Every structure is written in structure tokens, then in C-alpha cells.
ROKOLKE-484067 format. One record per atom (N, C-alpha, C, O, CB): residue number from 1; residue in one letter; chain; atom name; x, y, z. Coordinates in nm, 2 decimals. Glycine has a CB too. Layout:
# residues N
   resi   resn   chain   name       xx       yy       zz
    NUM      a       A     CA        X        Y        Z
...
This chain:
# residues 84
   resi   resn   chain   name       xx       yy       zz
      1      x       A      N     2.15   -12.89    -0.53
      1      x       A     CA     2.18   -12.75    -0.50
      1      x       A      C     2.31   -12.74    -0.43
      1      x       A      O     2.38   -12.63    -0.44
      1      x       A     CB     2.07   -12.69    -0.42
      2      x       A      N     2.35   -12.84    -0.36
      2      x       A     CA     2.48   -12.84    -0.28
      2      x       A      C     2.54   -12.98    -0.27
      2      x       A      O     2.47   -13.08    -0.29
      2      x       A     CB     2.46   -12.77    -0.14
      3      x       A      N     2.66   -12.98    -0.24
      3      x       A     CA     2.73   -13.11    -0.22
      3      x       A      C     2.82   -13.10    -0.10
      3      x       A      O     2.89   -13.00    -0.08
      3      x       A     CB     2.81   -13.15    -0.35
      4      x       A      N     2.83   -13.21    -0.03
      4      x       A     CA     2.91   -13.22     0.09
      4      x       A      C     3.05   -13.29     0.04
      4      x       A      O     3.05   -13.40    -0.01
      4      x       A     CB     2.85   -13.31     0.20
      5      x       A      N     3.16   -13.21     0.06
      5      x       A     CA     3.29   -13.26     0.02
      5      x       A      C     3.35   -13.34     0.14
      5      x       A      O     3.40   -13.45     0.11
      5      x       A     CB     3.38   -13.14    -0.02
      6      x       A      N     3.34   -13.29     0.25
      6      x       A     CA     3.39   -13.36     0.38
      6      x       A      C     3.32   -13.29     0.49
      6      x       A      O     3.25   -13.19     0.47
      6      x       A     CB     3.54   -13.35     0.39
      7      x       A      N     3.33   -13.35     0.61
      7      x       A     CA     3.25   -13.29     0.72
      7      x       A      C     3.29   -13.15     0.74
      7      x       A      O     3.40   -13.11     0.76
      7      x       A     CB     3.29   -13.37     0.85
      8      x       A      N     3.19   -13.06     0.73
      8      x       A     CA     3.20   -12.92     0.75
      8      x       A      C     3.24   -12.84     0.63
      8      x       A      O     3.25   -12.72     0.64
      8      x       A     CB     3.31   -12.90     0.85
      9      x       A      N     3.25   -12.91     0.51
      9      x       A     CA     3.29   -12.84     0.39
      9      x       A      C     3.19   -12.87     0.28
      9      x       A      O     3.17   -12.98     0.24
      9      x       A     CB     3.43   -12.87     0.34
     10      x       A      N     3.12   -12.76     0.23
     10      x       A     CA     3.01   -12.78     0.14
     10      x       A      C     3.04   -12.69     0.02
     10      x       A      O     3.10   -12.58     0.03
     10      x       A     CB     2.88   -12.75     0.20
     11      x       A      N     2.98   -12.73    -0.10
     11      x       A     CA     2.99   -12.64    -0.21
     11      x       A      C     2.85   -12.63    -0.27
     11      x       A      O     2.77   -12.72    -0.27
     11      x       A     CB     3.09   -12.69    -0.32
     12      x       A      N     2.82   -12.51    -0.32
     12      x       A     CA     2.69   -12.49    -0.39
     12      x       A      C     2.72   -12.54    -0.54
     12      x       A      O     2.82   -12.51    -0.59
     12      x       A     CB     2.63   -12.35    -0.39
     13      x       A      N     2.62   -12.60    -0.60
     13      x       A     CA     2.63   -12.65    -0.74
     13      x       A      C     2.58   -12.55    -0.84
     13      x       A      O     2.51   -12.45    -0.81
     13      x       A     CB     2.56   -12.78    -0.75
     14      x       A      N     2.61   -12.58    -0.96
     14      x       A     CA     2.57   -12.49    -1.07
     14      x       A      C     2.42   -12.47    -1.08
     14      x       A      O     2.37   -12.37    -1.13
     14      x       A     CB     2.62   -12.55    -1.20
     15      x       A      N     2.34   -12.56    -1.03
     15      x       A     CA     2.20   -12.55    -1.03
     15      x       A      C     2.15   -12.43    -0.94
     15      x       A      O     2.04   -12.38    -0.96
     15      x       A     CB     2.13   -12.67    -0.97
     16      x       A      N     2.24   -12.38    -0.85
     16      x       A     CA     2.21   -12.26    -0.77
     16      x       A      C     2.21   -12.13    -0.85
     16      x       A      O     2.16   -12.03    -0.81
     16      x       A     CB     2.30   -12.25    -0.65
     17      x       A      N     2.26   -12.14    -0.97
     17      x       A     CA     2.27   -12.02    -1.06
     17      x       A      C     2.13   -12.00    -1.12
     17      x       A      O     2.10   -11.89    -1.17
     17      x       A     CB     2.37   -12.05    -1.17
     18      x       A      N     2.04   -12.10    -1.12
     18      x       A     CA     1.91   -12.09    -1.18
     18      x       A      C     1.81   -12.02    -1.08
     18      x       A      O     1.84   -12.01    -0.96
     18      x       A     CB     1.86   -12.23    -1.21
     19      x       A      N     1.71   -11.96    -1.14
     19      x       A     CA     1.61   -11.89    -1.06
     19      x       A      C     1.54   -11.98    -0.96
     19      x       A      O     1.49   -11.93    -0.86
     19      x       A     CB     1.51   -11.82    -1.15
     20      x       A      N     1.53   -12.11    -0.99
     20      x       A     CA     1.45   -12.20    -0.90
     20      x       A      C     1.52   -12.23    -0.77
     20      x       A      O     1.46   -12.29    -0.68
     20      x       A     CB     1.42   -12.33    -0.98
     21      x       A      N     1.64   -12.19    -0.76
     21      x       A     CA     1.72   -12.22    -0.64
     21      x       A      C     1.66   -12.13    -0.52
     21      x       A      O     1.62   -12.02    -0.54
     21      x       A     CB     1.87   -12.18    -0.66
     22      x       A      N     1.66   -12.19    -0.40
     22      x       A     CA     1.61   -12.12    -0.28
     22      x       A      C     1.72   -12.11    -0.18
     22      x       A      O     1.76   -12.21    -0.12
     22      x       A     CB     1.48   -12.20    -0.22
     23      x       A      N     1.77   -11.99    -0.16
     23      x       A     CA     1.89   -11.96    -0.08
     23      x       A      C     1.86   -12.01     0.07
     23      x       A      O     1.96   -12.06     0.13
     23      x       A     CB     1.92   -11.82    -0.08
     24      x       A      N     1.75   -11.98     0.12
     24      x       A     CA     1.72   -12.02     0.26
     24      x       A      C     1.72   -12.17     0.27
     24      x       A      O     1.77   -12.23     0.37
     24      x       A     CB     1.59   -11.96     0.30
     25      x       A      N     1.66   -12.24     0.17
     25      x       A     CA     1.66   -12.39     0.17
     25      x       A      C     1.80   -12.45     0.17
     25      x       A      O     1.83   -12.55     0.23
     25      x       A     CB     1.57   -12.44     0.06
     26      x       A      N     1.88   -12.38     0.09
     26      x       A     CA     2.02   -12.43     0.08
     26      x       A      C     2.09   -12.43     0.21
     26      x       A      O     2.15   -12.53     0.26
     26      x       A     CB     2.10   -12.35    -0.02
     27      x       A      N     2.08   -12.32     0.29
     27      x       A     CA     2.15   -12.31     0.42
     27      x       A      C     2.08   -12.40     0.52
     27      x       A      O     2.15   -12.46     0.60
     27      x       A     CB     2.16   -12.16     0.47
     28      x       A      N     1.95   -12.41     0.52
     28      x       A     CA     1.88   -12.50     0.61
     28      x       A      C     1.92   -12.64     0.59
     28      x       A      O     1.95   -12.71     0.69
     28      x       A     CB     1.73   -12.48     0.59
     29      x       A      N     1.93   -12.69     0.46
     29      x       A     CA     1.97   -12.82     0.43
     29      x       A      C     2.11   -12.85     0.47
     29      x       A      O     2.14   -12.96     0.53
     29      x       A     CB     1.95   -12.86     0.29
     30      x       A      N     2.20   -12.76     0.45
     30      x       A     CA     2.34   -12.77     0.49
     30      x       A      C     2.36   -12.78     0.64
     30      x       A      O     2.43   -12.87     0.69
     30      x       A     CB     2.43   -12.65     0.43
     31      x       A      N     2.29   -12.70     0.71
     31      x       A     CA     2.30   -12.70     0.86
     31      x       A      C     2.24   -12.83     0.91
     31      x       A      O     2.30   -12.90     1.00
     31      x       A     CB     2.22   -12.58     0.92
     32      x       A      N     2.13   -12.87     0.86
     32      x       A     CA     2.07   -13.00     0.90
     32      x       A      C     2.16   -13.12     0.87
     32      x       A      O     2.18   -13.21     0.96
     32      x       A     CB     1.93   -13.02     0.84
     33      x       A      N     2.22   -13.12     0.75
     33      x       A     CA     2.31   -13.23     0.72
     33      x       A      C     2.43   -13.23     0.81
     33      x       A      O     2.48   -13.33     0.86
     33      x       A     CB     2.36   -13.21     0.57
     34      x       A      N     2.49   -13.11     0.83
     34      x       A     CA     2.61   -13.09     0.92
     34      x       A      C     2.58   -13.15     1.06
     34      x       A      O     2.66   -13.22     1.12
     34      x       A     CB     2.65   -12.95     0.93
     35      x       A      N     2.46   -13.11     1.12
     35      x       A     CA     2.42   -13.16     1.25
     35      x       A      C     2.41   -13.31     1.25
     35      x       A      O     2.46   -13.37     1.35
     35      x       A     CB     2.29   -13.09     1.29
     36      x       A      N     2.35   -13.37     1.15
     36      x       A     CA     2.34   -13.51     1.15
     36      x       A      C     2.48   -13.58     1.13
     36      x       A      O     2.50   -13.68     1.20
     36      x       A     CB     2.25   -13.56     1.03
     37      x       A      N     2.56   -13.53     1.05
     37      x       A     CA     2.70   -13.58     1.03
     37      x       A      C     2.79   -13.57     1.14
     37      x       A      O     2.88   -13.65     1.17
     37      x       A     CB     2.76   -13.52     0.90
     38      x       A      N     2.78   -13.46     1.22
     38      x       A     CA     2.87   -13.43     1.33
     38      x       A      C     2.83   -13.48     1.46
     38      x       A      O     2.90   -13.47     1.56
     38      x       A     CB     2.89   -13.28     1.34
     39      x       A      N     2.71   -13.55     1.47
     39      x       A     CA     2.67   -13.61     1.60
     39      x       A      C     2.77   -13.71     1.65
     39      x       A      O     2.81   -13.80     1.57
     39      x       A     CB     2.53   -13.68     1.58
     40      x       A      N     2.81   -13.70     1.77
     40      x       A     CA     2.90   -13.79     1.83
     40      x       A      C     3.05   -13.76     1.80
     40      x       A      O     3.14   -13.82     1.86
     40      x       A     CB     2.88   -13.92     1.77
     41      x       A      N     3.08   -13.66     1.71
     41      x       A     CA     3.22   -13.62     1.69
     41      x       A      C     3.26   -13.52     1.80
     41      x       A      O     3.18   -13.44     1.84
     41      x       A     CB     3.24   -13.56     1.55
     42      x       A      N     3.38   -13.54     1.85
     42      x       A     CA     3.43   -13.45     1.95
     42      x       A      C     3.53   -13.35     1.90
     42      x       A      O     3.65   -13.36     1.94
     42      x       A     CB     3.49   -13.53     2.07
     43      x       A      N     3.49   -13.26     1.81
     43      x       A     CA     3.58   -13.16     1.75
     43      x       A      C     3.60   -13.04     1.84
     43      x       A      O     3.51   -13.02     1.93
     43      x       A     CB     3.53   -13.12     1.62
     44      x       A      N     3.71   -12.97     1.82
     44      x       A     CA     3.73   -12.85     1.91
     44      x       A      C     3.63   -12.74     1.87
     44      x       A      O     3.59   -12.67     1.96
     44      x       A     CB     3.88   -12.80     1.89
     45      x       A      N     3.60   -12.73     1.75
     45      x       A     CA     3.51   -12.63     1.70
     45      x       A      C     3.40   -12.70     1.62
     45      x       A      O     3.40   -12.69     1.50
     45      x       A     CB     3.58   -12.51     1.62
     46      x       A      N     3.31   -12.76     1.69
     46      x       A     CA     3.21   -12.85     1.63
     46      x       A      C     3.12   -12.77     1.53
     46      x       A      O     3.07   -12.83     1.44
     46      x       A     CB     3.12   -12.90     1.74
     47      x       A      N     3.10   -12.65     1.55
     47      x       A     CA     3.00   -12.57     1.46
     47      x       A      C     3.07   -12.49     1.35
     47      x       A      O     3.01   -12.39     1.31
     47      x       A     CB     2.92   -12.49     1.55
     48      x       A      N     3.19   -12.53     1.31
     48      x       A     CA     3.26   -12.46     1.20
     48      x       A      C     3.22   -12.52     1.07
     48      x       A      O     3.25   -12.64     1.04
     48      x       A     CB     3.41   -12.46     1.22
     49      x       A      N     3.16   -12.44     0.98
     49      x       A     CA     3.12   -12.48     0.85
     49      x       A      C     3.18   -12.39     0.74
     49      x       A      O     3.17   -12.27     0.76
     49      x       A     CB     2.96   -12.49     0.84
     50      x       A      N     3.23   -12.45     0.64
     50      x       A     CA     3.28   -12.37     0.52
     50      x       A      C     3.19   -12.40     0.40
     50      x       A      O     3.16   -12.52     0.37
     50      x       A     CB     3.43   -12.41     0.49
     51      x       A      N     3.14   -12.30     0.34
     51      x       A     CA     3.05   -12.32     0.22
     51      x       A      C     3.10   -12.24     0.11
     51      x       A      O     3.12   -12.11     0.11
     51      x       A     CB     2.91   -12.27     0.26
     52      x       A      N     3.13   -12.31     0.00
     52      x       A     CA     3.17   -12.24    -0.13
     52      x       A      C     3.04   -12.19    -0.20
     52      x       A      O     2.97   -12.28    -0.24
     52      x       A     CB     3.26   -12.34    -0.22
     53      x       A      N     3.02   -12.06    -0.20
     53      x       A     CA     2.90   -12.01    -0.25
     53      x       A      C     2.92   -11.95    -0.40
     53      x       A      O     2.84   -11.86    -0.44
     53      x       A     CB     2.85   -11.90    -0.16
     54      x       A      N     3.02   -12.00    -0.47
     54      x       A     CA     3.04   -11.94    -0.60
     54      x       A      C     2.92   -11.93    -0.69
     54      x       A      O     2.88   -11.83    -0.74
     54      x       A     CB     3.15   -12.02    -0.67
     55      x       A      N     2.86   -12.05    -0.71
     55      x       A     CA     2.74   -12.05    -0.80
     55      x       A      C     2.62   -11.98    -0.74
     55      x       A      O     2.55   -11.91    -0.82
     55      x       A     CB     2.71   -12.20    -0.84
     56      x       A      N     2.60   -11.99    -0.62
     56      x       A     CA     2.49   -11.93    -0.55
     56      x       A      C     2.50   -11.78    -0.56
     56      x       A      O     2.40   -11.70    -0.58
     56      x       A     CB     2.47   -11.97    -0.41
     57      x       A      N     2.62   -11.73    -0.55
     57      x       A     CA     2.65   -11.58    -0.55
     57      x       A      C     2.61   -11.52    -0.69
     57      x       A      O     2.59   -11.40    -0.70
     57      x       A     CB     2.79   -11.55    -0.52
     58      x       A      N     2.60   -11.60    -0.79
     58      x       A     CA     2.56   -11.55    -0.92
     58      x       A      C     2.41   -11.53    -0.93
     58      x       A      O     2.36   -11.47    -1.03
     58      x       A     CB     2.60   -11.65    -1.03
     59      x       A      N     2.34   -11.58    -0.84
     59      x       A     CA     2.19   -11.56    -0.83
     59      x       A      C     2.17   -11.46    -0.71
     59      x       A      O     2.14   -11.51    -0.60
     59      x       A     CB     2.11   -11.70    -0.81
     60      x       A      N     2.18   -11.33    -0.73
     60      x       A     CA     2.19   -11.23    -0.63
     60      x       A      C     2.07   -11.24    -0.53
     60      x       A      O     2.10   -11.23    -0.41
     60      x       A     CB     2.20   -11.10    -0.69
     61      x       A      N     1.95   -11.25    -0.57
     61      x       A     CA     1.84   -11.25    -0.48
     61      x       A      C     1.84   -11.37    -0.38
     61      x       A      O     1.83   -11.35    -0.26
     61      x       A     CB     1.70   -11.25    -0.56
     62      x       A      N     1.87   -11.48    -0.44
     62      x       A     CA     1.88   -11.60    -0.35
     62      x       A      C     2.00   -11.60    -0.27
     62      x       A      O     2.00   -11.65    -0.15
     62      x       A     CB     1.88   -11.73    -0.44
     63      x       A      N     2.11   -11.54    -0.32
     63      x       A     CA     2.23   -11.53    -0.24
     63      x       A      C     2.21   -11.44    -0.11
     63      x       A      O     2.26   -11.47     0.00
     63      x       A     CB     2.35   -11.48    -0.32
     64      x       A      N     2.14   -11.34    -0.13
     64      x       A     CA     2.10   -11.25    -0.02
     64      x       A      C     2.01   -11.32     0.08
     64      x       A      O     2.03   -11.30     0.20
     64      x       A     CB     2.04   -11.12    -0.07
     65      x       A      N     1.92   -11.40     0.03
     65      x       A     CA     1.83   -11.47     0.12
     65      x       A      C     1.92   -11.57     0.20
     65      x       A      O     1.90   -11.59     0.32
     65      x       A     CB     1.72   -11.55     0.04
     66      x       A      N     2.01   -11.64     0.13
     66      x       A     CA     2.11   -11.73     0.20
     66      x       A      C     2.19   -11.66     0.31
     66      x       A      O     2.20   -11.71     0.42
     66      x       A     CB     2.20   -11.79     0.09
     67      x       A      N     2.24   -11.54     0.28
     67      x       A     CA     2.32   -11.46     0.37
     67      x       A      C     2.24   -11.42     0.50
     67      x       A      O     2.29   -11.43     0.61
     67      x       A     CB     2.38   -11.34     0.30
     68      x       A      N     2.12   -11.38     0.47
     68      x       A     CA     2.03   -11.34     0.59
     68      x       A      C     2.00   -11.46     0.68
     68      x       A      O     2.01   -11.45     0.80
     68      x       A     CB     1.90   -11.28     0.54
     69      x       A      N     1.97   -11.57     0.62
     69      x       A     CA     1.94   -11.69     0.70
     69      x       A      C     2.07   -11.75     0.77
     69      x       A      O     2.07   -11.80     0.88
     69      x       A     CB     1.88   -11.80     0.61
     70      x       A      N     2.19   -11.73     0.70
     70      x       A     CA     2.31   -11.77     0.76
     70      x       A      C     2.34   -11.69     0.88
     70      x       A      O     2.40   -11.74     0.98
     70      x       A     CB     2.43   -11.76     0.65
     71      x       A      N     2.31   -11.57     0.88
     71      x       A     CA     2.33   -11.48     1.00
     71      x       A      C     2.25   -11.53     1.12
     71      x       A      O     2.29   -11.52     1.23
     71      x       A     CB     2.29   -11.34     0.97
     72      x       A      N     2.13   -11.58     1.09
     72      x       A     CA     2.04   -11.64     1.20
     72      x       A      C     2.12   -11.76     1.26
     72      x       A      O     2.12   -11.77     1.39
     72      x       A     CB     1.91   -11.69     1.15
     73      x       A      N     2.18   -11.84     1.18
     73      x       A     CA     2.26   -11.95     1.23
     73      x       A      C     2.38   -11.91     1.30
     73      x       A      O     2.42   -11.97     1.40
     73      x       A     CB     2.29   -12.05     1.12
     74      x       A      N     2.44   -11.80     1.25
     74      x       A     CA     2.56   -11.75     1.32
     74      x       A      C     2.52   -11.70     1.46
     74      x       A      O     2.60   -11.72     1.56
     74      x       A     CB     2.62   -11.63     1.24
     75      x       A      N     2.41   -11.64     1.47
     75      x       A     CA     2.36   -11.59     1.60
     75      x       A      C     2.33   -11.71     1.70
     75      x       A      O     2.33   -11.69     1.82
     75      x       A     CB     2.24   -11.51     1.59
     76      x       A      N     2.31   -11.83     1.64
     76      x       A     CA     2.29   -11.95     1.72
     76      x       A      C     2.41   -12.02     1.76
     76      x       A      O     2.41   -12.12     1.83
     76      x       A     CB     2.19   -12.04     1.65
     77      x       A      N     2.53   -11.96     1.72
     77      x       A     CA     2.66   -12.02     1.75
     77      x       A      C     2.73   -12.10     1.65
     77      x       A      O     2.84   -12.15     1.67
     77      x       A     CB     2.63   -12.12     1.86
     78      x       A      N     2.68   -12.10     1.52
     78      x       A     CA     2.75   -12.16     1.41
     78      x       A      C     2.85   -12.06     1.36
     78      x       A      O     2.83   -11.94     1.34
     78      x       A     CB     2.65   -12.21     1.30
     79      x       A      N     2.97   -12.11     1.33
     79      x       A     CA     3.08   -12.03     1.26
     79      x       A      C     3.07   -12.07     1.12
     79      x       A      O     3.13   -12.17     1.08
     79      x       A     CB     3.22   -12.06     1.33
     80      x       A      N     3.01   -11.99     1.03
     80      x       A     CA     2.99   -12.02     0.89
     80      x       A      C     3.08   -11.92     0.81
     80      x       A      O     3.07   -11.80     0.81
     80      x       A     CB     2.84   -12.00     0.85
     81      x       A      N     3.18   -11.99     0.74
     81      x       A     CA     3.27   -11.91     0.65
     81      x       A      C     3.23   -11.94     0.51
     81      x       A      O     3.18   -12.05     0.47
     81      x       A     CB     3.41   -11.95     0.68
     82      x       A      N     3.24   -11.84     0.42
     82      x       A     CA     3.21   -11.85     0.28
     82      x       A      C     3.34   -11.84     0.20
     82      x       A      O     3.43   -11.76     0.23
     82      x       A     CB     3.11   -11.75     0.23
     83      x       A      N     3.35   -11.92     0.10
     83      x       A     CA     3.45   -11.91     0.00
     83      x       A      C     3.39   -11.89    -0.14
     83      x       A      O     3.27   -11.93    -0.16
     83      x       A     CB     3.55   -12.03     0.00
     84      x       A      N     3.46   -11.85    -0.24
     84      x       A     CA     3.41   -11.83    -0.37
     84      x       A      C     3.49   -11.91    -0.47
     84      x       A      O     3.46   -11.91    -0.59
     84      x       A     CB     3.40   -11.68    -0.41
């Protein structure tokens, strides 16, 4: 459903265009992966994540679920940017 390109940069895959994709699961997995990958790194903005949501945005219901859950993480201090 997603792929990690480099630390803090993720893309959603074409499988997110399908109905079986779960938008909340996508953001949960990305955040969990990011936290595991960034442990021990001393970045200036440790919680900055960029997610290319092109394919996920074509599945409107799941994209909206993704956006709502992403807002929860933003409220927890993550800086989540989306690209298309």
C-alpha cells in the first residue's frame, strides 16, 4: 500500500486505488515505520513526514479516512505534508 523512499518520505502505491485499501491503516503503518526508522537520529525537525498520496487520493472514501487520522497525528506533533 505504501513504500518508503528515504527517511521521512513515503509514497502510496497503485494498490491504494483499490477498494480494499484502508486509509487509516496506511497512515498508522507509515507513522510506525517512521518512528522505528528515526530512532536515534538527531534531526532538527524529527517529526517531519512527506507522503505522496496520489494513488490514495483516487479512492476518495479511504483518502478522507487517511486525512482524518493524519490530523490526529498532527495534533500529536507530527508535521505531515502531502504531495500528489
